C-alpha positions as CSV (number, residue, x, y, z in Angstrom):
1,M,136.9,0.4,150.4
2,T,133.8,-1.4,148.7
3,A,130.0,-1.2,149.1
4,S,129.6,-4.1,150.9
5,R,132.3,-3.2,153.5
6,I,131.1,0.1,153.8
7,L,127.9,-1.5,154.8
8,R,129.2,-3.7,157.4
9,G,130.7,-0.1,158.9
10,V,127.1,0.7,160.0
11,V,126.7,-2.3,161.7
12,S,130.0,-2.0,163.9
13,A,129.8,1.9,164.1
14,T,128.5,2.9,167.6
15,A,125.2,5.1,167.2
16,L,124.5,7.8,169.7
17,A,125.3,8.6,173.3
18,G,125.8,5.8,175.6
19,I,125.0,3.2,172.8
20,A,126.4,0.1,172.7
21,P,127.5,-1.1,169.3
22,V,124.8,-2.6,167.1
23,C,125.7,-6.2,166.2
24,A,124.9,-7.2,162.7
25,D,123.0,-10.2,164.3
26,A,120.5,-8.2,166.3
27,R,117.6,-9.6,167.2
28,A,114.5,-10.0,164.5
29,D,112.0,-9.4,167.5
30,E,113.4,-5.8,167.6
31,P,111.4,-4.2,165.0
32,V,112.7,-1.0,163.1
33,S,109.8,-0.1,161.0
34,S,105.7,-1.2,161.0
35,T,106.8,-2.4,157.4
36,A,107.8,-5.8,157.2
37,A,110.8,-6.9,154.9
38,P,109.9,-8.8,151.8
39,A,110.4,-12.5,152.0
40,P,114.0,-13.3,150.2
41,A,113.9,-14.1,146.6
42,Q,116.2,-16.0,144.6
43,T,119.4,-14.2,143.5
44,L,119.3,-12.8,139.6
45,S,122.8,-12.3,138.5
46,L,123.9,-9.9,136.3
47,A,124.6,-12.0,133.5
48,E,121.4,-13.9,134.1
49,A,119.5,-10.5,134.1
50,V,121.3,-9.4,130.4
51,S,120.3,-12.8,129.1
52,I,116.6,-12.6,130.0
53,A,116.8,-9.0,128.3
54,R,118.3,-10.7,125.4
55,T,115.6,-13.3,125.0
56,R,112.6,-11.5,126.3
57,G,112.9,-7.7,126.0
58,F,110.0,-6.1,124.2
59,D,112.1,-3.9,121.9
60,L,114.2,-6.9,120.9
61,L,110.8,-8.8,120.0
62,L,109.5,-6.0,117.9
63,A,112.5,-5.9,116.1
64,S,112.9,-9.4,115.5
65,A,109.6,-9.1,114.0
66,N,110.6,-6.4,111.7
67,V,113.3,-8.7,110.7
68,H,111.1,-11.6,109.8
69,G,108.9,-8.9,107.8
70,A,111.7,-8.1,105.9
71,E,112.9,-11.8,105.1
72,A,109.6,-12.0,103.7
73,E,110.0,-9.1,101.6
74,V,113.1,-10.7,99.9
75,R,111.1,-13.7,99.2
76,V,108.3,-11.6,98.0
77,A,110.7,-9.8,95.7
78,G,112.6,-12.6,94.5
79,Q,109.5,-14.8,93.4
80,L,108.9,-15.7,89.8
81,P,105.7,-14.3,88.2
82,N,102.8,-16.8,87.6
83,P,101.7,-17.1,83.8
84,S,98.3,-15.9,83.3
85,V,96.0,-18.2,81.2
86,T,92.8,-17.0,79.2
87,A,90.4,-19.6,77.6
88,G,86.9,-19.9,76.9
89,P,84.3,-20.8,74.0
90,S,83.2,-18.6,71.0
91,H,80.1,-18.7,68.8
92,R,79.2,-17.0,65.6
93,L,76.4,-14.6,65.7
94,D,75.7,-14.5,62.0
95,C,75.2,-18.2,61.4
96,F,71.3,-19.3,60.8
97,S,71.7,-21.6,57.9
98,S,72.2,-25.6,58.5
99,D,74.7,-25.6,55.5
100,C,76.7,-23.1,57.3
101,A,80.1,-24.4,59.1
102,S,79.8,-24.8,62.7
103,A,79.5,-21.6,64.6
104,W,81.1,-22.6,67.8
105,G,85.0,-22.0,68.5
106,A,87.5,-21.8,71.2
107,F,90.0,-19.2,72.0
108,A,93.0,-19.3,74.4
109,S,95.9,-17.3,75.3
110,L,99.0,-17.3,77.6
111,S,101.0,-14.5,79.1
112,D,104.5,-14.8,80.7
113,Q,103.7,-11.8,82.9
114,G,106.8,-10.2,82.4
115,L,108.9,-13.6,83.3
116,I,111.4,-13.3,80.8
117,E,111.5,-9.6,80.3
118,G,112.1,-9.1,84.1
119,A,115.0,-11.5,83.7
120,I,116.5,-10.0,80.8
121,T,116.3,-6.3,81.9
122,R,117.3,-7.6,85.4
123,K,114.3,-5.9,87.2
124,R,113.3,-8.8,89.5
125,K,117.0,-8.8,90.6
126,L,117.0,-5.1,91.4
127,R,113.8,-5.5,93.7
128,E,115.3,-8.3,95.3
129,D,118.5,-6.4,96.1
130,V,116.4,-3.5,97.9
131,A,114.5,-5.9,99.6
132,K,117.9,-7.6,100.7
133,R,119.5,-4.1,101.9
134,A,116.1,-3.7,103.8
135,L,116.7,-7.1,105.6
136,D,120.3,-6.3,106.3
137,A,118.8,-2.7,108.0
138,A,116.2,-4.9,109.8
139,R,118.8,-7.1,111.1
140,F,121.5,-4.4,112.2
141,G,118.3,-2.6,113.6
142,R,117.8,-5.5,116.0
143,A,121.6,-5.4,117.0
144,N,120.9,-1.8,117.8
145,A,118.1,-2.8,120.0
146,E,119.7,-5.4,121.6
147,R,122.9,-2.9,122.2
148,V,120.1,-0.2,123.8
149,V,118.1,-3.4,125.8
150,V,121.2,-4.8,127.5
151,A,122.7,-1.3,128.4
152,Q,119.0,-0.7,130.0
153,A,119.0,-3.7,131.5
154,K,122.5,-3.2,133.1
155,M,121.9,0.0,134.5
156,Q,118.4,-0.8,136.0
157,Y,120.1,-3.7,137.8
158,V,122.6,-1.4,139.6
159,Q,119.7,0.5,140.5
160,V,118.5,-2.2,142.4
161,A,121.4,-3.2,143.8
162,A,122.0,0.4,145.1
163,A,118.2,0.5,146.6
164,D,118.8,-2.8,148.0
165,A,122.2,-1.4,149.6
166,R,120.1,1.9,150.7
167,L,117.4,0.2,152.4
168,D,120.0,-1.9,154.6
169,L,121.5,1.6,155.3
170,S,118.3,3.0,156.6
171,R,117.4,-0.3,158.8
172,E,120.9,-0.2,160.4
173,V,120.6,3.4,161.1
174,A,117.0,3.1,162.1
175,A,117.9,0.4,164.6
176,A,120.8,2.3,166.3
177,L,118.6,5.1,166.8
178,Q,115.7,3.3,168.1
179,K,118.4,1.8,170.9
180,S,119.7,5.3,171.4
181,V,115.6,6.2,172.2
182,E,115.5,3.1,174.8
183,V,118.9,4.4,176.4
184,N,118.4,7.9,176.7
185,R,114.6,7.1,178.1
186,V,116.6,5.8,181.1
187,R,118.5,8.8,181.1
188,Y,115.9,11.1,181.5
189,P,115.5,13.3,183.7
190,R,118.5,12.4,185.5
191,V,121.3,13.2,182.7
192,I,119.4,14.6,179.7
193,D,116.0,16.9,179.6
194,E,113.3,16.6,177.8
195,G,114.4,18.5,175.0
196,Q,117.3,16.3,174.4
197,L,114.8,13.1,174.6
198,A,112.1,14.9,172.2
199,R,115.1,15.3,169.4
200,V,116.6,12.0,169.9
201,E,113.3,10.5,169.6
202,Q,112.5,12.6,166.5
203,E,115.8,11.3,164.9
204,S,114.4,7.9,165.5
205,L,111.1,8.3,164.1
206,R,112.7,9.9,160.8
207,A,114.9,7.1,160.6
208,Q,111.8,4.8,160.4
209,Q,110.3,7.0,157.8
210,E,113.5,6.7,155.7
211,V,113.4,2.8,156.2
212,D,109.7,2.9,154.4
213,L,110.8,5.2,151.7
214,A,113.7,2.9,151.0
215,L,111.6,0.1,151.0
216,R,109.1,2.0,148.4
217,Q,112.0,2.9,146.2
218,L,113.5,-0.6,146.2
219,R,110.1,-2.2,145.0
220,Q,109.6,0.8,142.3
221,E,113.3,-0.3,141.0
222,Q,112.5,-3.9,140.8
223,I,109.4,-3.2,139.1
224,D,111.5,-1.1,136.3
225,L,114.0,-3.9,136.2
226,A,111.1,-6.2,135.4
227,L,109.8,-4.3,132.9
228,V,113.3,-4.1,131.1
229,L,113.5,-7.9,131.4
230,G,110.0,-8.3,129.7
231,N,108.2,-9.8,132.5
232,T,104.3,-9.8,131.6
233,G,102.8,-11.4,134.6
234,P,103.1,-10.4,138.2
235,I,106.3,-8.7,139.2
236,P,108.2,-11.0,141.8
237,E,110.5,-9.8,144.1
238,I,113.9,-9.4,142.5
239,A,117.0,-9.8,144.7
240,V,120.2,-9.1,143.0
241,D,124.1,-9.3,143.6
242,R,124.8,-5.9,145.5
243,H,128.6,-7.0,144.6
244,V,128.0,-5.4,141.1
245,L,128.2,-2.0,142.9
246,D,131.9,-2.8,144.2
247,F,134.4,-0.2,142.8
248,R,136.5,-1.2,140.1
249,V,138.0,0.1,136.5
250,P,137.4,-2.4,133.5
251,D,140.5,-3.2,132.1
252,A,139.4,-1.8,128.8
253,L,139.1,1.5,130.3
254,A,142.1,1.8,132.9
255,S,143.5,4.5,130.1
256,I,141.3,6.2,128.2
257,D,142.4,6.6,124.2
258,T,139.3,8.5,123.0
259,P,140.7,8.5,118.9
260,A,141.0,4.6,119.6
261,L,137.4,4.3,121.4
262,L,135.9,6.4,118.5
263,R,137.6,3.8,115.9
264,V,135.9,1.0,118.1
265,A,132.7,2.7,118.3
266,M,132.3,3.5,114.4
267,E,133.3,0.0,113.6
268,S,131.1,-1.4,116.3
269,R,127.8,0.4,116.4
270,A,124.9,-1.6,114.9
271,D,122.9,1.9,114.5
272,R,125.8,2.8,112.0
273,K,125.8,0.0,110.2
274,Q,121.9,0.2,110.1
275,A,122.6,3.5,108.3
276,I,125.0,2.2,106.0
277,A,122.5,-0.2,105.1
278,Q,119.8,1.9,104.7
279,V,122.1,4.1,102.1
280,A,122.4,0.9,100.0
281,Q,119.0,0.2,100.0
282,A,118.5,3.9,98.8
283,E,120.9,3.4,96.1
284,A,119.1,0.0,95.0
285,S,115.8,1.6,95.2
286,V,117.2,4.6,92.7
287,S,118.8,1.9,90.4
288,L,115.5,-0.1,90.2
289,A,113.5,3.4,89.7
290,E,115.5,4.1,86.6
291,R,115.3,0.4,85.1
292,Q,111.7,0.7,85.8
293,R,111.5,3.1,82.8
294,I,112.0,0.0,80.5
295,P,108.3,-1.0,79.8
296,D,107.1,-4.4,81.4
297,V,106.7,-6.4,78.3
298,S,104.6,-9.5,78.3
299,L,105.0,-12.2,76.0
300,I,101.6,-13.6,74.7
301,L,100.9,-16.7,72.8
302,Q,97.5,-17.2,71.5
303,Y,95.2,-19.9,69.6
304,Q,91.7,-19.1,68.3
305,Q,89.7,-21.3,66.5
306,L,85.9,-20.5,65.0
307,G,84.3,-23.4,63.4
308,S,85.7,-26.4,61.7
309,G,86.8,-27.9,58.4
310,D,88.0,-26.3,55.4
311,N,85.3,-23.6,55.2
312,A,85.5,-22.6,59.0
313,P,85.7,-18.7,59.4
314,Q,88.4,-19.2,61.8
315,P,90.5,-22.2,61.3
316,P,92.8,-22.8,64.2
317,T,95.3,-20.2,64.6
318,L,98.4,-19.9,66.7
319,S,99.9,-16.2,67.3
320,V,102.5,-15.0,68.9
321,G,102.8,-11.3,70.3
322,V,103.7,-9.0,73.0
323,G,101.9,-6.5,75.3
324,L,103.5,-3.2,77.0
325,P,102.6,0.4,77.8
326,L,103.6,3.0,75.6
327,P,106.2,5.5,77.8
328,L,104.7,8.3,75.8
329,F,103.5,10.8,78.4
330,Y,105.2,9.2,81.8
331,R,108.5,7.8,82.1
332,Q,109.0,7.1,86.0
333,Q,110.3,10.9,86.9
334,G,108.4,10.8,89.9
335,E,109.8,7.4,91.3
336,I,113.4,8.5,90.0
337,A,113.2,11.8,92.2
338,R,111.5,10.2,95.3
339,A,114.2,7.3,95.4
340,S,116.7,10.1,94.7
341,A,115.3,12.1,97.8
342,D,115.3,8.9,99.9
343,R,119.2,8.4,99.2
344,E,120.1,12.3,100.1
345,G,118.0,11.3,103.2
346,A,119.6,8.6,104.2
347,L,122.9,9.7,103.5
348,A,122.2,12.8,105.5
349,T,121.0,10.2,108.4
350,R,124.2,8.4,108.0
351,R,126.2,11.7,108.4
352,R,124.3,12.7,111.4
353,L,124.7,9.1,113.1
354,E,128.5,9.3,112.7
355,A,128.4,12.7,114.6
356,T,126.2,11.3,117.2
357,V,128.5,8.3,117.7
358,A,131.1,10.8,118.4
359,A,129.2,13.1,120.4
360,D,128.0,10.1,122.7
361,L,131.5,8.7,123.1
362,E,133.0,12.1,124.3
363,S,129.8,12.4,126.4
364,A,130.2,8.8,127.8
365,V,134.1,9.2,128.6
366,N,133.7,12.9,130.1
367,T,131.0,11.1,132.6
368,F,132.9,8.3,133.4
369,S,135.9,9.9,134.1
370,T,134.1,12.4,136.3
371,A,132.3,9.7,138.2
372,R,135.3,7.8,138.4
373,R,137.3,10.5,140.3
374,V,134.3,11.2,142.8
375,V,133.8,7.3,143.7
376,E,138.0,7.6,144.3
377,R,137.7,10.6,146.4
378,Y,134.9,9.2,148.6
379,E,136.8,5.6,149.2
380,S,140.1,7.2,149.6
381,A,138.9,10.2,151.9
382,L,135.6,11.4,152.1
383,L,134.1,8.2,153.7
384,E,136.6,7.8,156.4
385,R,136.5,11.4,157.3
386,A,132.8,11.3,157.9
387,K,133.0,8.4,159.9
388,R,136.1,9.4,161.7
389,A,134.2,13.1,162.3
390,R,131.0,11.1,163.9
391,D,133.0,9.1,166.0
392,I,135.1,12.0,167.4
393,T,131.8,14.2,168.0
394,Q,130.4,11.3,169.8
395,V,133.4,11.0,172.0
396,Q,132.9,14.5,172.7
397,Y,129.7,14.5,173.4
398,Q,130.2,11.6,175.9
399,A,133.1,13.7,177.6
400,G,130.3,16.9,177.8
401,S,132.0,18.9,175.1
402,A,129.8,18.4,172.6
403,T,126.1,19.0,172.4
404,L,123.4,16.4,171.3
405,T,123.2,18.8,168.4
406,D,126.6,18.2,167.2
407,L,126.3,15.0,167.4
408,L,122.9,14.4,165.8
409,D,124.6,16.7,162.9
410,A,127.8,14.6,162.7
411,Q,125.6,11.6,162.6
412,R,123.3,13.1,160.1
413,S,126.3,14.0,158.0
414,W,127.8,10.7,158.2
415,V,124.5,8.8,156.6
416,Q,124.2,11.6,154.1
417,V,127.9,10.7,152.7
418,T,127.4,7.2,153.0
419,S,124.0,7.6,151.0
420,G,125.9,9.8,148.7
421,Y,128.3,7.3,148.1
422,Y,125.7,5.0,146.9
423,A,124.5,7.4,144.6
424,E,127.7,7.8,143.3
425,L,128.6,4.3,142.6
426,V,125.2,4.5,140.7
427,N,126.3,6.9,138.5
428,Y,129.9,5.5,138.0
429,W,128.3,2.0,136.9
430,T,125.5,4.0,134.7
431,S,128.7,5.8,133.0
432,V,130.2,2.6,132.3
433,F,127.5,0.8,130.9
434,Q,126.6,4.1,128.9
435,L,130.2,4.2,127.6
436,E,129.5,0.3,126.5
437,Q,126.2,1.6,124.6
438,A,128.3,4.4,123.1
439,L,130.8,1.8,122.2
440,G,128.6,-0.7,120.7
441,K,130.7,-3.5,122.5
442,E,130.4,-4.7,126.2
443,L,133.0,-4.3,128.8
444,V,131.3,-5.9,131.8
445,R,129.8,-9.2,131.7
């Protein structure tokens, strides 16, 4: 029995004593609540909601920005250093006589800024490796954000569908009770007393209250869905496909093999892949820190001239040299220790995440199995029994063997069971989407 069939059962069910069945095409000029129903909105399918979440979800946009930043860091790490040029004039301060050689000269120097040394020692390649591993982690981070956002969009979509179904249920019950009030006012005082009429009117007013509360809840669920979908302007009315509530078991979950599902989760979860990439990044950082012990050597080409001619104090001279810091007092011990600590942290994070994946999966399987049994019990017996009890009590009331209190209690119990059914449908589909999230793989599209 599906959610839509249950809702149609509300329409066809008789209300209270002496009431004709309420038809689905009841006149629109018979208001149930003082709050007008919102104008119909264009239906948004589950697939469309997921597509919008994938392109406009805020967490995905932030994760994409992190990827772009990591791509830029790769370009920075792989760039060749620009050579450095120093040049200028020089002047002798002790040349005062007219017969001394020219007092003016020039000097220039060119440094490769560690270009050759970086290629030989592979420091630049190691820096690029660190940046690439960070880029891998950022990309897996985006994939993980997509995993979470898609699951959130599906869960919230189901919440909107359930709120919409509960609103229709509340309206139908309120319409039936309003009709009951009208009939019982005709029967008063010949058939019923004032106390019984007051009870019926009280139930009718309470049902109208439930309609307003259901409207409020539906709007709030629409607002929450719009936020998940990345809406930034005025939030529109969002109509969803209520058939997503219909109970069915995805083919992949027809039979549960937890060890097989765990293997799928370990292979598919983007956050685990991100943790592996972060370990690789930490390993690369350790290698780079150890390589940095080799001093940064710069090759220098220098030209110098002071005066001209054979008697010039400094004839044109070309020299080649190197510049490097002498590693006498510090040899990167701090950087190596910090990189090693980061590697230990990344390894611990990976192990903890793998334990979390297993726990997430076990929890999701347990929740799914329970929710499935509960919904199956609702559809196999509980819904039908509650409706049957209400119908029998109504017949007994008409025959005089049941009181109005019995009838109202049976009616209220049936409404509670039906509302509980919708709540358990939400729990069931939420458990399915949580299982998708735990697996890192979509099961319902």
